C-alpha positions as CSV (number, residue, x, y, z in Angstrom):
1,M,-92.8,24.6,34.4
2,E,-95.4,27.2,34.1
3,W,-95.5,28.3,30.4
4,S,-98.7,30.0,30.9
5,I,-96.9,33.1,32.3
6,L,-95.5,33.6,28.8
7,Q,-98.9,34.8,27.8
8,Q,-98.7,37.6,30.4
9,Y,-95.1,38.5,29.8
10,G,-94.9,37.6,26.1
11,P,-95.4,41.1,24.6
12,M,-92.8,42.5,27.1
13,L,-90.2,39.9,26.2
14,L,-90.8,40.5,22.5
15,R,-90.3,44.3,23.1
16,G,-87.1,43.4,24.8
17,F,-85.9,41.1,22.1
18,G,-86.6,43.9,19.6
19,L,-84.6,46.3,21.5
20,T,-81.7,43.7,21.8
21,I,-81.7,43.4,18.1
22,L,-81.7,47.2,17.6
23,C,-78.8,47.6,20.0
24,W,-76.9,44.8,18.4
25,L,-77.5,46.0,14.9
26,L,-76.6,49.6,15.4
27,G,-73.7,48.7,17.7
28,T,-72.3,46.2,15.1
29,V,-72.7,48.6,12.0
30,L,-71.3,51.5,13.7
31,G,-68.5,49.5,15.2
32,M,-67.6,48.1,11.7
33,V,-67.5,51.4,10.2
34,L,-65.3,53.0,13.1
35,G,-63.2,49.7,12.9
36,L,-62.8,50.3,9.2
37,V,-61.6,53.8,9.5
38,I,-59.2,52.8,12.4
39,A,-57.6,50.0,10.1
40,L,-57.4,52.4,7.2
41,V,-55.7,55.2,9.6
42,Q,-53.4,52.4,10.7
43,R,-52.3,51.6,7.2
44,Y,-52.0,55.1,5.8
45,A,-51.7,57.6,8.5
46,P,-48.2,59.0,9.8
47,R,-46.7,56.7,12.4
48,P,-47.6,59.0,15.5
49,V,-51.0,58.9,14.6
50,G,-50.8,55.1,14.3
51,W,-49.3,54.9,17.7
52,L,-52.4,56.7,19.1
53,V,-54.7,54.5,17.3
54,Q,-52.8,51.4,18.6
55,A,-53.1,52.7,22.1
56,Y,-56.8,53.0,21.7
57,I,-57.0,49.5,20.6
58,E,-55.0,48.1,23.3
59,V,-57.0,50.0,26.0
60,I,-60.3,48.9,24.6
61,R,-59.3,45.3,24.1
62,G,-57.6,45.1,27.5
63,T,-60.5,46.2,29.6
64,P,-63.9,44.4,30.2
65,F,-67.0,45.8,28.4
66,L,-68.9,46.2,31.8
67,V,-66.1,48.5,33.1
68,Q,-66.1,50.5,29.7
69,L,-70.0,50.8,30.0
70,F,-69.8,52.0,33.7
71,V,-67.2,54.6,32.9
72,L,-69.2,55.7,29.7
73,Y,-72.6,55.9,31.5
74,Y,-71.7,57.0,35.0
75,G,-68.5,58.7,34.4
76,G,-69.7,60.6,31.3
77,P,-71.4,63.3,33.2
78,L,-68.2,64.2,35.1
79,V,-66.8,65.5,31.6
80,G,-70.0,66.7,30.3
81,L,-71.3,63.7,28.3
82,R,-74.7,63.0,29.5
83,L,-76.4,60.2,27.8
84,D,-79.6,58.1,28.3
85,A,-79.3,54.6,28.9
86,L,-80.1,53.4,25.4
87,P,-77.7,55.9,23.5
88,A,-75.0,54.9,26.0
89,G,-75.6,51.2,25.4
90,I,-75.3,51.6,21.6
91,L,-72.2,53.9,21.9
92,G,-70.7,51.5,24.3
93,L,-71.1,48.6,21.9
94,T,-69.7,50.7,19.2
95,I,-66.6,51.6,21.0
96,Y,-66.1,48.1,22.4
97,G,-66.5,46.4,19.0
98,S,-64.5,48.9,17.0
99,P,-60.9,47.7,18.0
100,Y,-61.8,44.0,17.2
101,F,-63.3,45.0,13.9
102,A,-60.3,47.2,13.1
103,E,-57.9,44.1,13.8
104,I,-60.1,41.9,11.5
105,F,-60.0,44.4,8.7
106,R,-56.2,44.8,9.2
107,S,-55.9,41.1,8.7
108,G,-58.0,41.0,5.7
109,F,-56.1,44.0,4.2
110,R,-52.8,42.2,4.8
111,A,-54.3,39.1,2.8
112,V,-54.6,41.1,-0.3
113,P,-51.6,40.4,-2.6
114,N,-49.1,43.1,-2.8
115,G,-48.7,42.5,-6.5
116,Q,-52.1,43.7,-7.3
117,I,-51.7,46.9,-5.3
118,E,-48.3,47.6,-7.0
119,A,-49.7,46.9,-10.5
120,A,-52.6,49.3,-9.8
121,R,-50.1,52.0,-8.8
122,A,-47.9,51.2,-11.8
123,I,-50.7,52.2,-14.1
124,G,-51.3,55.5,-12.3
125,M,-54.3,54.5,-10.3
126,A,-54.9,56.9,-7.4
127,E,-54.7,55.6,-3.8
128,P,-58.3,56.3,-3.1
129,T,-59.3,54.3,-6.1
130,I,-57.0,51.5,-5.0
131,V,-58.7,51.3,-1.7
132,R,-62.1,51.3,-3.2
133,R,-61.7,48.9,-6.0
134,I,-58.9,46.5,-4.8
135,L,-58.1,46.7,-1.1
136,L,-61.7,46.8,0.3
137,P,-63.2,44.1,-2.0
138,L,-60.7,41.6,-1.7
139,G,-59.9,42.4,2.0
140,L,-63.6,42.1,2.9
141,V,-63.9,38.7,1.4
142,S,-60.9,37.3,3.5
143,A,-62.3,39.2,6.7
144,L,-65.9,38.1,6.3
145,P,-65.9,34.9,8.4
146,A,-64.2,36.7,11.3
147,L,-66.7,39.6,10.9
148,V,-69.7,37.4,11.1
149,N,-68.2,35.6,14.2
150,F,-67.4,38.7,16.0
151,S,-70.8,40.0,15.2
152,I,-72.2,37.0,16.9
153,I,-70.1,37.6,20.0
154,L,-71.5,41.1,20.1
155,T,-75.1,39.8,20.4
156,K,-74.2,38.0,23.7
157,E,-72.6,41.2,24.9
158,T,-76.0,43.1,24.7
159,V,-77.1,41.4,27.9
160,I,-74.6,43.6,29.8
161,L,-76.7,46.7,28.8
162,S,-79.3,45.7,31.4
163,I,-76.8,46.8,34.0
164,I,-77.5,50.5,32.9
165,T,-81.2,49.8,32.7
166,V,-81.6,49.4,29.0
167,P,-84.8,47.5,28.8
168,E,-83.5,44.8,26.4
169,L,-84.2,41.1,26.5
170,M,-82.0,40.3,29.7
171,Y,-83.6,43.2,31.6
172,Q,-87.1,42.0,30.8
173,T,-86.4,38.4,31.6
174,Q,-84.9,39.5,34.9
175,R,-88.1,41.5,35.6
176,M,-90.2,38.5,34.8
177,S,-88.3,36.2,37.0
178,T,-88.3,38.6,39.7
179,E,-92.1,39.1,39.7
180,T,-93.0,35.5,39.2
181,F,-89.9,33.7,40.9
182,R,-90.0,31.4,37.6
183,Y,-86.3,31.5,36.9
184,L,-86.0,28.4,34.9
185,E,-88.7,29.5,32.4
186,A,-87.2,33.1,32.1
187,N,-83.7,31.7,31.4
188,L,-85.0,29.3,28.9
189,V,-86.8,32.0,27.1
190,L,-83.6,34.0,27.0
191,A,-81.5,31.1,25.7
192,L,-84.0,30.3,22.9
193,F,-84.2,34.0,21.8
194,F,-80.6,34.4,21.5
195,W,-80.2,30.9,19.8
196,A,-82.6,32.1,17.2
197,L,-80.8,35.3,16.8
198,V,-77.4,33.7,16.5
199,E,-78.6,31.0,14.0
200,T,-80.1,33.7,11.8
201,I,-76.8,35.6,11.7
202,S,-74.9,32.5,11.0
203,R,-76.9,31.5,8.1
204,F,-76.9,35.0,6.7
205,G,-73.2,35.1,6.9
206,R,-72.9,31.8,5.2
207,R,-75.2,32.8,2.3
208,L,-73.4,36.1,2.0
209,E,-70.0,34.4,1.8
210,K,-71.2,32.1,-0.9
211,R,-72.6,34.8,-3.0
212,I,-69.5,36.9,-2.7
213,T,-67.3,34.0,-3.5
214,G,-69.4,33.0,-6.5
215,Y,-69.4,36.6,-7.7
216,L,-65.7,36.8,-7.6
217,I,-65.2,33.5,-9.3
218,E,-67.4,34.9,-12.2
219,R,-65.4,37.9,-12.5
220,T,-62.1,35.8,-12.8
């Protein structure tokens, strides 16, 4: 194996890895925010609105991310939506992840005991306050492991962004292997970078879960 080629392509790979992290981070955060909004709409909005939201969830969950990305990037101009590759990739990750995050949040909300919510209503607490002080804190604790797990899944979906020429890590490793014909080294580098990213997210998730759990125990 010719590891010396990494000296030549190392800076390019690091730039690609940085862009991968950026795409994943923005796509995950925006997807969580949109998913949270969807979950709250499902819980509190009128039934017809809930049906529309559920249809959105089923369509996005029922189609591959690659197809969604193609429709967004290549089909968007047909309806006046013209995006460069990077914004299209981030928006694609956001749209793809939001229904899954919504279902995770919905499951977390259902784990909150109804007794606590009814007690808050009985003492005259407003519904937005109930959401902010009871539903969200307790629901997020239950949903945290699943949120971390799907965030890890999204890291691997970023490789699909290379299809629309986003110069992230997969795009750069493909370029390196095409120019040098060293496919083994390129794919090993790709695997190591993603392993490091996934391991970092996993450790952060475990530490965050322990801290939140400990905080709740202290409060009780």
